[in-house]
Every structure is written in C-alpha cells, then in structure tokens.
FIDREN-810332 format. One record per residue (C-alpha): x, y, z; residue number from 1. Coordinates in pm, 1 decimal. Layout:
{c1->X c2->Y c3->Z n->NUM}
...
END
This chain:
{c1->-1582.4 c2->-7171.3 c3->-5333.3 n->1}
{c1->-1450.4 c2->-7527.7 c3->-5347.8 n->2}
{c1->-1094.9 c2->-7406.0 c3->-5385.4 n->3}
{c1->-1127.5 c2->-7155.6 c3->-5099.5 n->4}
{c1->-1256.4 c2->-7425.5 c3->-4861.9 n->5}
{c1->-975.5 c2->-7654.5 c3->-4967.0 n->6}
{c1->-705.9 c2->-7392.2 c3->-4919.9 n->7}
{c1->-841.3 c2->-7282.6 c3->-4580.1 n->8}
{c1->-864.4 c2->-7643.6 c3->-4456.6 n->9}
{c1->-513.9 c2->-7722.8 c3->-4580.5 n->10}
{c1->-385.9 c2->-7401.9 c3->-4421.5 n->11}
{c1->-533.8 c2->-7516.6 c3->-4089.5 n->12}
{c1->-385.8 c2->-7865.4 c3->-4135.1 n->13}
{c1->-32.2 c2->-7733.4 c3->-4182.0 n->14}
{c1->-78.8 c2->-7479.4 c3->-3904.1 n->15}
{c1->-180.8 c2->-7759.1 c3->-3661.8 n->16}
{c1->116.7 c2->-7970.0 c3->-3772.8 n->17}
{c1->367.0 c2->-7691.0 c3->-3704.1 n->18}
{c1->181.6 c2->-7589.2 c3->-3389.3 n->19}
{c1->242.6 c2->-7937.0 c3->-3251.7 n->20}
{c1->612.6 c2->-7921.8 c3->-3337.2 n->21}
{c1->639.1 c2->-7579.0 c3->-3172.2 n->22}
{c1->456.9 c2->-7691.7 c3->-2858.0 n->23}
{c1->739.2 c2->-7938.7 c3->-2791.2 n->24}
{c1->1010.1 c2->-7671.9 c3->-2784.5 n->25}
{c1->953.8 c2->-7529.3 c3->-2432.6 n->26}
{c1->865.8 c2->-7864.3 c3->-2272.2 n->27}
{c1->1105.1 c2->-8136.9 c3->-2391.4 n->28}
{c1->1430.9 c2->-7975.7 c3->-2263.4 n->29}
{c1->1279.7 c2->-7953.0 c3->-1913.8 n->30}
{c1->1196.4 c2->-8325.9 c3->-1920.1 n->31}
{c1->1555.6 c2->-8436.9 c3->-1977.4 n->32}
{c1->1800.6 c2->-8149.7 c3->-1926.2 n->33}
{c1->1675.6 c2->-7947.2 c3->-1629.3 n->34}
{c1->1703.4 c2->-8140.3 c3->-1300.5 n->35}
{c1->1563.8 c2->-7845.6 c3->-1101.5 n->36}
{c1->1242.5 c2->-7834.4 c3->-1304.9 n->37}
{c1->918.3 c2->-7994.9 c3->-1185.3 n->38}
{c1->894.2 c2->-8150.5 c3->-1532.3 n->39}
{c1->1217.9 c2->-8349.6 c3->-1499.6 n->40}
{c1->1137.3 c2->-8721.2 c3->-1546.6 n->41}
{c1->1472.5 c2->-8900.3 c3->-1536.8 n->42}
{c1->1510.9 c2->-9147.1 c3->-1247.1 n->43}
{c1->1742.4 c2->-9067.5 c3->-958.1 n->44}
{c1->2098.4 c2->-9169.4 c3->-1040.4 n->45}
{c1->2075.1 c2->-9101.2 c3->-1414.9 n->46}
{c1->2333.8 c2->-8839.2 c3->-1508.9 n->47}
{c1->2249.4 c2->-8515.0 c3->-1685.5 n->48}
{c1->2477.7 c2->-8628.8 c3->-1970.2 n->49}
{c1->2240.5 c2->-8919.8 c3->-2031.0 n->50}
{c1->1960.8 c2->-8665.6 c3->-2033.4 n->51}
{c1->2138.2 c2->-8475.5 c3->-2311.3 n->52}
{c1->2168.3 c2->-8798.7 c3->-2510.3 n->53}
{c1->1798.0 c2->-8870.3 c3->-2467.3 n->54}
{c1->1705.3 c2->-8516.1 c3->-2566.1 n->55}
{c1->1896.7 c2->-8547.6 c3->-2892.9 n->56}
{c1->1757.9 c2->-8893.0 c3->-2968.8 n->57}
{c1->1398.4 c2->-8794.5 c3->-2890.6 n->58}
{c1->1429.4 c2->-8491.4 c3->-3117.8 n->59}
{c1->1559.3 c2->-8718.1 c3->-3396.0 n->60}
{c1->1294.5 c2->-8992.0 c3->-3398.2 n->61}
{c1->1024.2 c2->-8767.2 c3->-3547.2 n->62}
{c1->1218.8 c2->-8668.2 c3->-3863.0 n->63}
{c1->1339.9 c2->-9028.7 c3->-3895.3 n->64}
{c1->975.8 c2->-9135.8 c3->-3910.1 n->65}
{c1->907.3 c2->-8859.9 c3->-4161.8 n->66}
{c1->1206.0 c2->-8962.9 c3->-4373.4 n->67}
{c1->1068.4 c2->-9316.0 c3->-4398.3 n->68}
{c1->700.4 c2->-9239.0 c3->-4446.0 n->69}
{c1->657.2 c2->-8905.6 c3->-4624.2 n->70}
{c1->730.9 c2->-9032.3 c3->-4979.7 n->71}
{c1->516.5 c2->-9341.4 c3->-4914.8 n->72}
{c1->220.0 c2->-9133.0 c3->-4798.8 n->73}
{c1->259.7 c2->-8918.5 c3->-5108.6 n->74}
{c1->239.4 c2->-9228.0 c3->-5330.0 n->75}
{c1->-58.9 c2->-9360.8 c3->-5135.0 n->76}
{c1->-237.8 c2->-9029.1 c3->-5189.1 n->77}
{c1->-174.7 c2->-9064.2 c3->-5563.6 n->78}
{c1->-325.6 c2->-9411.2 c3->-5555.4 n->79}
{c1->-614.5 c2->-9385.0 c3->-5306.8 n->80}
{c1->-683.4 c2->-9011.3 c3->-5288.9 n->81}
{c1->-543.6 c2->-8718.4 c3->-5091.7 n->82}
{c1->-840.6 c2->-8676.7 c3->-4856.9 n->83}
{c1->-827.6 c2->-9027.5 c3->-4707.9 n->84}
{c1->-452.5 c2->-9023.6 c3->-4649.3 n->85}
{c1->-460.2 c2->-8672.4 c3->-4502.7 n->86}
{c1->-739.4 c2->-8764.5 c3->-4258.7 n->87}
{c1->-557.4 c2->-9080.4 c3->-4147.7 n->88}
{c1->-229.3 c2->-8894.7 c3->-4096.6 n->89}
{c1->-399.9 c2->-8624.6 c3->-3888.3 n->90}
{c1->-566.1 c2->-8893.1 c3->-3673.6 n->91}
{c1->-220.6 c2->-9043.1 c3->-3619.0 n->92}
{c1->-93.2 c2->-8703.1 c3->-3507.7 n->93}
{c1->-378.4 c2->-8671.2 c3->-3256.1 n->94}
{c1->-312.0 c2->-9017.7 c3->-3112.5 n->95}
{c1->61.9 c2->-8948.2 c3->-3086.2 n->96}
{c1->4.0 c2->-8638.0 c3->-2873.7 n->97}
{c1->-214.4 c2->-8832.9 c3->-2633.0 n->98}
{c1->51.3 c2->-9104.7 c3->-2608.0 n->99}
{c1->315.9 c2->-8840.0 c3->-2539.8 n->100}
{c1->107.3 c2->-8691.0 c3->-2257.8 n->101}
{c1->58.1 c2->-9036.1 c3->-2105.7 n->102}
{c1->433.0 c2->-9095.5 c3->-2134.4 n->103}
{c1->500.7 c2->-8778.0 c3->-1934.5 n->104}
{c1->247.6 c2->-8866.7 c3->-1663.4 n->105}
{c1->382.4 c2->-9220.7 c3->-1622.3 n->106}
{c1->747.4 c2->-9116.1 c3->-1675.7 n->107}
{c1->758.3 c2->-9381.1 c3->-1947.5 n->108}
{c1->1053.8 c2->-9278.2 c3->-2163.0 n->109}
{c1->1009.7 c2->-9557.0 c3->-2424.8 n->110}
{c1->648.3 c2->-9443.8 c3->-2475.9 n->111}
{c1->770.6 c2->-9088.6 c3->-2542.5 n->112}
{c1->995.7 c2->-9223.7 c3->-2816.9 n->113}
{c1->720.2 c2->-9444.0 c3->-2962.2 n->114}
{c1->476.4 c2->-9152.8 c3->-2974.7 n->115}
{c1->719.4 c2->-8921.2 c3->-3154.9 n->116}
{c1->820.5 c2->-9191.3 c3->-3404.7 n->117}
{c1->454.4 c2->-9274.9 c3->-3467.6 n->118}
{c1->381.8 c2->-8907.0 c3->-3528.2 n->119}
{c1->669.5 c2->-8895.6 c3->-3776.9 n->120}
{c1->536.9 c2->-9201.0 c3->-3961.6 n->121}
{c1->186.1 c2->-9058.8 c3->-3988.5 n->122}
{c1->298.7 c2->-8696.5 c3->-4009.8 n->123}
{c1->371.1 c2->-8683.9 c3->-4379.5 n->124}
{c1->60.1 c2->-8473.3 c3->-4411.7 n->125}
{c1->254.9 c2->-8169.3 c3->-4528.7 n->126}
{c1->361.7 c2->-8342.6 c3->-4850.4 n->127}
{c1->1.2 c2->-8456.9 c3->-4911.3 n->128}
{c1->-126.3 c2->-8105.8 c3->-4837.6 n->129}
{c1->124.5 c2->-7960.1 c3->-5084.5 n->130}
{c1->2.6 c2->-8208.0 c3->-5345.9 n->131}
{c1->-357.2 c2->-8093.1 c3->-5284.4 n->132}
{c1->-255.4 c2->-7730.3 c3->-5331.0 n->133}
{c1->-83.0 c2->-7828.6 c3->-5654.2 n->134}
{c1->-397.3 c2->-8014.3 c3->-5771.1 n->135}
{c1->-618.7 c2->-7705.4 c3->-5745.7 n->136}
{c1->-367.4 c2->-7433.5 c3->-5841.6 n->137}
{c1->-337.2 c2->-7260.7 c3->-6175.0 n->138}
{c1->-25.2 c2->-7095.7 c3->-6310.2 n->139}
{c1->-166.9 c2->-6757.3 c3->-6203.3 n->140}
{c1->-241.8 c2->-6842.0 c3->-5839.1 n->141}
{c1->17.4 c2->-7111.6 c3->-5766.8 n->142}
{c1->264.7 c2->-6875.7 c3->-5597.8 n->143}
{c1->-9.2 c2->-6720.2 c3->-5383.7 n->144}
{c1->-147.8 c2->-7058.8 c3->-5277.8 n->145}
{c1->194.2 c2->-7193.8 c3->-5184.1 n->146}
{c1->261.3 c2->-6865.0 c3->-5006.8 n->147}
{c1->-26.5 c2->-6952.3 c3->-4774.4 n->148}
{c1->156.2 c2->-7272.8 c3->-4683.5 n->149}
{c1->458.8 c2->-7063.7 c3->-4588.3 n->150}
{c1->233.8 c2->-6841.9 c3->-4376.5 n->151}
{c1->87.9 c2->-7147.2 c3->-4200.1 n->152}
{c1->443.0 c2->-7268.3 c3->-4126.9 n->153}
{c1->537.7 c2->-6934.7 c3->-3979.4 n->154}
{c1->224.4 c2->-6889.6 c3->-3770.4 n->155}
{c1->253.6 c2->-7243.8 c3->-3635.8 n->156}
{c1->610.4 c2->-7174.5 c3->-3527.7 n->157}
{c1->502.9 c2->-6851.7 c3->-3355.3 n->158}
{c1->199.0 c2->-6983.4 c3->-3170.1 n->159}
{c1->336.9 c2->-7334.2 c3->-3101.6 n->160}
{c1->616.8 c2->-7237.1 c3->-2860.4 n->161}
{c1->400.4 c2->-6962.0 c3->-2707.4 n->162}
{c1->108.8 c2->-7198.9 c3->-2642.9 n->163}
{c1->342.9 c2->-7474.2 c3->-2524.5 n->164}
{c1->498.6 c2->-7235.1 c3->-2273.8 n->165}
{c1->168.7 c2->-7094.5 c3->-2145.2 n->166}
{c1->-34.3 c2->-7417.2 c3->-2131.7 n->167}
{c1->240.6 c2->-7597.9 c3->-1941.9 n->168}
{c1->284.0 c2->-7319.6 c3->-1685.4 n->169}
{c1->90.1 c2->-7360.5 c3->-1356.7 n->170}
{c1->123.2 c2->-6984.1 c3->-1310.2 n->171}
{c1->-116.3 c2->-6940.5 c3->-1604.9 n->172}
{c1->-375.9 c2->-7170.7 c3->-1445.4 n->173}
{c1->-311.9 c2->-7389.4 c3->-1143.0 n->174}
{c1->-413.9 c2->-7712.1 c3->-1316.5 n->175}
{c1->-185.1 c2->-7660.1 c3->-1618.3 n->176}
{c1->109.6 c2->-7902.6 c3->-1639.6 n->177}
{c1->361.2 c2->-8044.3 c3->-1886.7 n->178}
{c1->85.7 c2->-8258.9 c3->-2042.9 n->179}
{c1->-170.5 c2->-7982.2 c3->-2105.8 n->180}
{c1->-21.5 c2->-7856.6 c3->-2438.1 n->181}
{c1->-26.9 c2->-8208.7 c3->-2581.2 n->182}
{c1->-390.9 c2->-8271.6 c3->-2490.7 n->183}
{c1->-470.5 c2->-7933.9 c3->-2646.6 n->184}
{c1->-282.2 c2->-8022.5 c3->-2967.0 n->185}
{c1->-452.6 c2->-8365.3 c3->-2977.0 n->186}
{c1->-797.2 c2->-8202.3 c3->-2960.1 n->187}
{c1->-708.5 c2->-7954.0 c3->-3236.0 n->188}
{c1->-578.1 c2->-8234.8 c3->-3458.5 n->189}
{c1->-895.2 c2->-8438.2 c3->-3397.2 n->190}
{c1->-1110.9 c2->-8138.6 c3->-3494.1 n->191}
{c1->-893.9 c2->-8092.0 c3->-3801.8 n->192}
{c1->-958.1 c2->-8453.4 c3->-3904.5 n->193}
{c1->-1334.3 c2->-8390.2 c3->-3901.1 n->194}
{c1->-1289.6 c2->-8071.2 c3->-4102.2 n->195}
{c1->-1100.0 c2->-8273.5 c3->-4362.8 n->196}
{c1->-1368.0 c2->-8545.3 c3->-4372.4 n->197}
{c1->-1666.2 c2->-8309.1 c3->-4396.4 n->198}
{c1->-1538.6 c2->-7993.2 c3->-4566.3 n->199}
{c1->-1266.7 c2->-8115.8 c3->-4800.2 n->200}
{c1->-1340.6 c2->-8254.7 c3->-5143.3 n->201}
{c1->-1102.9 c2->-8495.4 c3->-5310.4 n->202}
{c1->-862.6 c2->-8301.4 c3->-5532.6 n->203}
{c1->-684.2 c2->-8592.1 c3->-5698.2 n->204}
{c1->-916.7 c2->-8676.2 c3->-5987.0 n->205}
{c1->-663.0 c2->-8894.6 c3->-6166.4 n->206}
{c1->-596.9 c2->-9185.0 c3->-5931.9 n->207}
{c1->-337.9 c2->-9428.0 c3->-6062.7 n->208}
{c1->-253.5 c2->-9780.4 c3->-5951.5 n->209}
{c1->124.6 c2->-9776.5 c3->-5974.5 n->210}
{c1->308.4 c2->-10001.7 c3->-5732.0 n->211}
{c1->423.3 c2->-9837.9 c3->-5408.7 n->212}
{c1->800.4 c2->-9788.8 c3->-5389.3 n->213}
{c1->873.2 c2->-9856.7 c3->-5022.3 n->214}
{c1->1237.5 c2->-9748.4 c3->-5048.6 n->215}
{c1->1149.0 c2->-9414.7 c3->-5206.4 n->216}
{c1->1330.2 c2->-9210.7 c3->-4938.3 n->217}
{c1->1661.9 c2->-9382.9 c3->-5001.2 n->218}
{c1->1613.7 c2->-9346.5 c3->-5375.1 n->219}
{c1->1547.6 c2->-8976.2 c3->-5323.0 n->220}
{c1->1885.8 c2->-8931.8 c3->-5155.0 n->221}
{c1->2061.7 c2->-9122.5 c3->-5433.8 n->222}
{c1->1884.8 c2->-8904.3 c3->-5690.8 n->223}
{c1->2055.2 c2->-8597.5 c3->-5543.9 n->224}
{c1->2395.6 c2->-8708.2 c3->-5671.8 n->225}
{c1->2262.5 c2->-8750.5 c3->-6026.5 n->226}
{c1->2131.9 c2->-8394.2 c3->-6059.7 n->227}
{c1->2425.6 c2->-8186.8 c3->-6174.9 n->228}
{c1->2236.4 c2->-7857.4 c3->-6184.5 n->229}
{c1->2065.1 c2->-7900.2 c3->-5847.1 n->230}
{c1->2294.5 c2->-8097.0 c3->-5619.4 n->231}
{c1->2476.7 c2->-7787.9 c3->-5486.8 n->232}
{c1->2139.5 c2->-7640.3 c3->-5385.5 n->233}
{c1->2044.3 c2->-7967.9 c3->-5216.2 n->234}
{c1->2380.7 c2->-7985.6 c3->-5039.5 n->235}
{c1->2354.2 c2->-7622.4 c3->-4926.8 n->236}
{c1->2003.5 c2->-7691.9 c3->-4796.6 n->237}
{c1->2124.7 c2->-8000.5 c3->-4608.9 n->238}
{c1->2411.7 c2->-7815.8 c3->-4441.2 n->239}
{c1->2198.8 c2->-7513.0 c3->-4354.9 n->240}
{c1->1913.9 c2->-7718.4 c3->-4208.2 n->241}
{c1->2165.4 c2->-7934.2 c3->-4022.1 n->242}
{c1->2305.7 c2->-7622.2 c3->-3860.5 n->243}
{c1->1956.9 c2->-7499.1 c3->-3776.7 n->244}
{c1->1879.3 c2->-7836.1 c3->-3611.0 n->245}
{c1->2198.5 c2->-7822.5 c3->-3402.7 n->246}
{c1->2086.3 c2->-7476.8 c3->-3290.2 n->247}
{c1->1723.5 c2->-7552.7 c3->-3203.2 n->248}
{c1->1793.4 c2->-7886.8 c3->-3030.1 n->249}
{c1->2006.5 c2->-7739.6 c3->-2751.2 n->250}
{c1->1939.7 c2->-7367.1 c3->-2755.7 n->251}
{c1->1662.6 c2->-7409.4 c3->-2498.5 n->252}
{c1->1909.6 c2->-7582.9 c3->-2267.8 n->253}
{c1->2146.8 c2->-7288.2 c3->-2310.3 n->254}
{c1->1866.5 c2->-7047.8 c3->-2213.8 n->255}
{c1->1784.4 c2->-7258.6 c3->-1906.7 n->256}
{c1->2145.0 c2->-7282.4 c3->-1790.5 n->257}
{c1->2252.8 c2->-6922.9 c3->-1853.7 n->258}
{c1->1937.9 c2->-6719.3 c3->-1789.0 n->259}
{c1->1725.0 c2->-6961.5 c3->-1580.6 n->260}
{c1->1448.9 c2->-6953.4 c3->-1841.8 n->261}
{c1->1138.5 c2->-7156.3 c3->-1760.7 n->262}
{c1->894.4 c2->-7302.1 c3->-2014.9 n->263}
{c1->709.1 c2->-6971.0 c3->-2050.4 n->264}
{c1->1027.9 c2->-6775.0 c3->-2121.0 n->265}
{c1->1145.5 c2->-7036.2 c3->-2372.8 n->266}
{c1->809.7 c2->-7032.3 c3->-2550.0 n->267}
{c1->806.8 c2->-6653.6 c3->-2568.3 n->268}
{c1->1160.1 c2->-6639.6 c3->-2703.8 n->269}
{c1->1108.9 c2->-6893.7 c3->-2983.2 n->270}
{c1->777.6 c2->-6728.8 c3->-3071.5 n->271}
{c1->967.1 c2->-6398.3 c3->-3101.6 n->272}
{c1->1213.1 c2->-6560.8 c3->-3345.2 n->273}
{c1->921.9 c2->-6703.2 c3->-3543.0 n->274}
{c1->749.3 c2->-6364.8 c3->-3551.0 n->275}
{c1->1049.5 c2->-6199.2 c3->-3713.6 n->276}
{c1->1080.8 c2->-6483.2 c3->-3963.3 n->277}
{c1->716.1 c2->-6430.9 c3->-4063.3 n->278}
{c1->761.0 c2->-6053.0 c3->-4084.6 n->279}
{c1->1058.7 c2->-6114.7 c3->-4312.1 n->280}
{c1->866.7 c2->-6346.8 c3->-4544.2 n->281}
{c1->554.8 c2->-6128.2 c3->-4546.7 n->282}
{c1->722.5 c2->-5787.0 c3->-4582.9 n->283}
{c1->1088.4 c2->-5800.0 c3->-4681.0 n->284}
{c1->1112.6 c2->-6105.4 c3->-4910.1 n->285}
{c1->901.7 c2->-5964.8 c3->-5193.1 n->286}
{c1->1063.6 c2->-5621.6 c3->-5167.2 n->287}
{c1->1418.7 c2->-5760.7 c3->-5174.6 n->288}
{c1->1339.9 c2->-6018.0 c3->-5446.5 n->289}
{c1->1251.3 c2->-5738.0 c3->-5688.7 n->290}
{c1->1599.5 c2->-5592.2 c3->-5653.4 n->291}
{c1->1832.9 c2->-5888.1 c3->-5607.8 n->292}
{c1->1860.3 c2->-6242.3 c3->-5740.7 n->293}
{c1->1828.6 c2->-6545.7 c3->-5515.2 n->294}
{c1->2200.1 c2->-6613.6 c3->-5556.4 n->295}
{c1->2304.9 c2->-6270.4 c3->-5430.8 n->296}
{c1->2062.3 c2->-6282.7 c3->-5138.1 n->297}
{c1->2175.2 c2->-6629.6 c3->-5028.3 n->298}
{c1->2544.0 c2->-6540.7 c3->-5034.9 n->299}
{c1->2474.5 c2->-6273.9 c3->-4773.8 n->300}
{c1->2205.1 c2->-6441.6 c3->-4563.1 n->301}
{c1->2385.7 c2->-6774.2 c3->-4529.1 n->302}
{c1->2691.5 c2->-6593.9 c3->-4397.0 n->303}
{c1->2476.0 c2->-6371.0 c3->-4179.0 n->304}
{c1->2288.0 c2->-6662.2 c3->-4025.2 n->305}
{c1->2609.9 c2->-6841.1 c3->-3930.9 n->306}
{c1->2762.6 c2->-6532.3 c3->-3771.2 n->307}
{c1->2446.4 c2->-6431.7 c3->-3584.0 n->308}
{c1->2419.0 c2->-6776.0 c3->-3421.2 n->309}
{c1->2746.9 c2->-6701.0 c3->-3241.7 n->310}
{c1->2620.8 c2->-6362.6 c3->-3118.3 n->311}
{c1->2376.8 c2->-6545.2 c3->-2889.7 n->312}
{c1->2676.3 c2->-6607.8 c3->-2660.9 n->313}
{c1->2737.2 c2->-6233.3 c3->-2611.6 n->314}
{c1->2442.9 c2->-6122.2 c3->-2390.2 n->315}
{c1->2504.3 c2->-6123.9 c3->-2015.7 n->316}
{c1->2145.9 c2->-6034.3 c3->-1919.4 n->317}
{c1->1824.5 c2->-6200.3 c3->-2035.2 n->318}
{c1->1677.9 c2->-5883.1 c3->-2190.3 n->319}
{c1->1982.2 c2->-5842.4 c3->-2414.6 n->320}
{c1->1920.4 c2->-6170.3 c3->-2594.0 n->321}
{c1->1593.4 c2->-6030.1 c3->-2733.2 n->322}
{c1->1795.5 c2->-5784.1 c3->-2941.9 n->323}
{c1->1922.3 c2->-6062.3 c3->-3169.3 n->324}
{c1->1606.4 c2->-6232.6 c3->-3314.3 n->325}
{c1->1512.7 c2->-5947.1 c3->-3552.8 n->326}
{c1->1844.3 c2->-5996.0 c3->-3734.9 n->327}
{c1->1835.2 c2->-6375.0 c3->-3700.6 n->328}
{c1->1475.9 c2->-6387.5 c3->-3827.0 n->329}
{c1->1565.7 c2->-6167.3 c3->-4123.2 n->330}
{c1->1854.9 c2->-6390.8 c3->-4229.7 n->331}
{c1->1679.7 c2->-6723.4 c3->-4170.9 n->332}
{c1->1355.2 c2->-6608.3 c3->-4331.1 n->333}
{c1->1530.6 c2->-6484.2 c3->-4644.6 n->334}
{c1->1749.4 c2->-6795.3 c3->-4661.8 n->335}
{c1->1461.3 c2->-7042.2 c3->-4642.1 n->336}
{c1->1246.0 c2->-6850.6 c3->-4890.6 n->337}
{c1->1524.8 c2->-6807.4 c3->-5145.5 n->338}
{c1->1656.0 c2->-7163.5 c3->-5123.1 n->339}
{c1->1305.9 c2->-7289.4 c3->-5209.9 n->340}
{c1->1265.0 c2->-7028.5 c3->-5481.6 n->341}
{c1->1602.7 c2->-7106.6 c3->-5638.2 n->342}
{c1->1531.2 c2->-7480.2 c3->-5632.8 n->343}
{c1->1194.3 c2->-7425.7 c3->-5800.7 n->344}
{c1->1347.2 c2->-7192.5 c3->-6061.3 n->345}
{c1->1627.1 c2->-7432.6 c3->-6155.1 n->346}
{c1->1411.6 c2->-7748.6 c3->-6161.0 n->347}
{c1->1226.0 c2->-7838.5 c3->-6483.2 n->348}
{c1->853.3 c2->-7762.8 c3->-6451.3 n->349}
{c1->747.8 c2->-8119.5 c3->-6530.8 n->350}
{c1->936.3 c2->-8265.8 c3->-6231.4 n->351}
{c1->870.0 c2->-7998.5 c3->-5967.6 n->352}
{c1->683.0 c2->-8245.6 c3->-5748.1 n->353}
{c1->966.6 c2->-8495.3 c3->-5765.8 n->354}
{c1->1224.4 c2->-8227.9 c3->-5681.5 n->355}
{c1->1039.2 c2->-8107.4 c3->-5373.6 n->356}
{c1->988.4 c2->-8469.3 c3->-5265.6 n->357}
{c1->1364.9 c2->-8517.9 c3->-5282.2 n->358}
{c1->1414.5 c2->-8192.1 c3->-5093.4 n->359}
{c1->1177.8 c2->-8313.5 c3->-4819.9 n->360}
{c1->1390.2 c2->-8627.2 c3->-4775.6 n->361}
{c1->1708.1 c2->-8419.0 c3->-4762.4 n->362}
{c1->1552.4 c2->-8188.4 c3->-4500.9 n->363}
{c1->1435.0 c2->-8482.9 c3->-4288.9 n->364}
{c1->1788.9 c2->-8621.9 c3->-4279.4 n->365}
{c1->1917.0 c2->-8275.8 c3->-4189.9 n->366}
{c1->1683.8 c2->-8276.1 c3->-3889.8 n->367}
{c1->1753.7 c2->-8633.2 c3->-3777.0 n->368}
{c1->2131.7 c2->-8680.2 c3->-3799.5 n->369}
{c1->2234.1 c2->-8350.5 c3->-3628.9 n->370}
{c1->1979.3 c2->-8403.9 c3->-3349.6 n->371}
{c1->2140.1 c2->-8738.6 c3->-3265.6 n->372}
{c1->2492.2 c2->-8596.0 c3->-3289.8 n->373}
{c1->2405.5 c2->-8291.0 c3->-3080.1 n->374}
{c1->2307.8 c2->-8512.0 c3->-2785.9 n->375}
{c1->2645.4 c2->-8687.3 c3->-2793.3 n->376}
{c1->2834.9 c2->-8359.9 c3->-2842.2 n->377}
{c1->2653.6 c2->-8196.9 c3->-2549.0 n->378}
{c1->2718.2 c2->-8499.4 c3->-2328.2 n->379}
{c1->3088.8 c2->-8520.1 c3->-2412.9 n->380}
{c1->3173.8 c2->-8148.4 c3->-2429.6 n->381}
{c1->2909.7 c2->-7904.7 c3->-2298.2 n->382}
{c1->2542.4 c2->-7827.7 c3->-2364.5 n->383}
{c1->2644.4 c2->-7507.4 c3->-2547.2 n->384}
{c1->2867.5 c2->-7697.4 c3->-2792.4 n->385}
{c1->2592.0 c2->-7783.3 c3->-3046.2 n->386}
{c1->2527.4 c2->-7409.7 c3->-3090.2 n->387}
{c1->2889.4 c2->-7359.0 c3->-3196.1 n->388}
{c1->2859.7 c2->-7657.9 c3->-3430.5 n->389}
{c1->2543.0 c2->-7497.0 c3->-3569.9 n->390}
{c1->2738.4 c2->-7189.1 c3->-3670.3 n->391}
{c1->3011.0 c2->-7402.5 c3->-3830.3 n->392}
{c1->2758.4 c2->-7594.3 c3->-4044.3 n->393}
{c1->2574.0 c2->-7280.9 c3->-4154.8 n->394}
{c1->2898.5 c2->-7101.5 c3->-4242.8 n->395}
{c1->3012.8 c2->-7411.0 c3->-4432.3 n->396}
{c1->2684.6 c2->-7404.2 c3->-4628.9 n->397}
{c1->2767.5 c2->-7043.3 c3->-4720.3 n->398}
{c1->3118.8 c2->-7142.7 c3->-4829.2 n->399}
{c1->2988.1 c2->-7429.0 c3->-5045.8 n->400}
{c1->2723.7 c2->-7210.0 c3->-5208.3 n->401}
{c1->2954.4 c2->-6914.3 c3->-5274.6 n->402}
{c1->3236.3 c2->-7129.9 c3->-5413.8 n->403}
{c1->3049.5 c2->-7400.2 c3->-5604.0 n->404}
{c1->2704.0 c2->-7284.7 c3->-5705.1 n->405}
{c1->2820.3 c2->-7077.2 c3->-6001.3 n->406}
{c1->3001.3 c2->-7384.9 c3->-6139.3 n->407}
{c1->2708.3 c2->-7623.8 c3->-6087.4 n->408}
END
C-alpha cells in the first residue's frame, strides 16, 4: 500500500510538472510574436524581431535554471530526505506560476523571466521523483514503475497544451484570459505539495552527510567526455534534443503566421502530437522492441524524425498539417524510449543514477542553448528558420549515431 501511494503521488507530481510546461506552449508565442493577438505585451515601437529574441530567451531560462539546480536538489534529497526537497520544489513551481501570471497582467517582462528561472531552479523535482521511484523499486517492478514516469510525461504533454489553449481562450468562458492557465497550474501544484506532505512517506532511509558539490552540473558535462562507451549516446541525445528544441520553440509562431492559429488551435495541435507519442510508447514500443534492437530502431527513427520535421512545410491548408503528427509521434516516441533504454543497457548497474543525472544535464543544455540561438536565427533570417535548423540537427544526430556508435 505504501508503495502504491508513493507511486501515485509521484506520478501526479511529474504530471503536474509537465502539465505546467505544456500550458506555456499556446500562450508564450502570442505574448511576444503575434502583434495582432490580444495577448501581445510588447510596448509600441518594439520590433517583432526583438519579440523573437525575447521568445527564445524566455524559453531558455527555465532549462538554464534546471541545469544549475537539478543535480544540487538531487544531492540535497540524499542528505535531508526526498520528501522535504520534493515539497519545497513543488511550492516553488506554484509560486513561479503566480509570478508569471502577474507578469502578464502588468506587462512586466523582467518578472516573466524571473518567474521562469525561479521555476527552473526549484523544478528539479523530476530527478528527486526518479530517485524516490528507485528507492522503492525492486528488480522485478523497476521497469514498470519507471514506465509510469514515462506515462506521466506523455499525459502532461497532451493535457498541458490543450488546457493552456482552452483556459486562455475567452471563447471557452468570457472571463478566461492569458493568465488563467497559470493560476490553474499554481493551484494544482499547491494541492500536489499537500499530497506530498500528507500522503508521501520518506523513501530515502539511508541519509548521508556528504558535502554538496555546487558545480555538479559542469562536472556532469565534463564526465561525458571520459565515458568511451557512452559518449556517442550522450552526443546523439544532445543533438536530437537540440533539434527538438529548435522545433518546439518556433513551431507555434509558424502555425500563427501560416494558418492564423490562435491559442486554442496551437494547444490542440501540440496535444495531438503528444497523443501519438503516448500511443507509440504504450502500444508500439514494446511490440517493436521484441523484434529489433535499440540500435536498429534508432537508425531509422532518427532519420525519420529529421525528415518529417521538413514535411511540416508542405501543407497549404490547416487540416492537412494534422496528417503529419501520427508519423512524427511514432518516430519521436520510439527515439526517446530507445535512447533511454540503450543508455540504461550500456551503463553499469552500479552507476545508473549517476548516468541519468549526467543525461539530465546534457538534456537541459540541449533545451537552453538552441532556444537562445533560435531567437537570434528567427530575428535575423525568418521565424520558420529554426524549424529547418531543427531538421539539420536531428539528421546530424542520425549521421553521428549511424557512423560512430558501432565504434564506440
């Protein structure tokens, strides 16, 4: 019973975390990159190119905060207990959403940046949640328990954009606005904190008083270059996630400019992508894994992902673009699942936690650096340019994996 409560509470924690990330997707592009939208907050006289820069920078500050804080929060949970650190990080998430809503109301751009950075600093709850799952898992149920984390990720990415689109749309209810999704997410996070405090038992029964390594994130990146058998997987993961970040940062702007999508349309579309990714992981991944190795799957899905990104430029009518996500979701879902599986398979059992901590740092960099670059690229070239760059990065990840992995 204890383990079931723990798993359900952790599932909800991760779901809320990804829900909050998804809620941003339909709203943020309208704040900075859609002058005709009622949500647009840039002062008169500020060019749309500056809006593109701000969009990229605002997207980047959250993973930058995560890059700095996630390994530190993991160490703090080893020292003081998972439950305390998880509750504090969830409270930080709740506060950050309220600050973001206030920033929108007051058109206070610096406050928007502060709130997202603060959420990144306190939002290392996923690594703590993974540690809790590891604490209570046996060899027999480990895969199933971690599979629930993957399900929470997927569901959060489906419902987040959908809820963000609907709760920010005055056509849903007249009093809904750009701030409504963030108040909603803040309330959910606050409820989640109480669930953690009252339903969750401490899972770390072996607290240790080792000194906190404040530069752990930088050390994690340096560790990558020392791991001969794993560095190609890390590098592939970095390139792939970089491409995915280029895509997600400005794809909403592309939908606004080409098809006049509003926040509801954007939310529906990203939820549709998320749905197919979840279907892939729930239905196809296990079936395909029985027949093919991770290496063979990745060689195809990395290439497929890169090519499919470019097909988003083909549709001339809005309905046509909905034909692509089933294929995109299949490739991205299989890629993400098999990269994690391959990393786990190749890493020694006794340092699995360390390896996934390093991978988290690599992924955070892959979300931060491309987001910053995409803003500059969009401002200098065109708002569609980061999508082309996304394809280039993903195809390059395929090239690196196909050519170098067998020699690693």
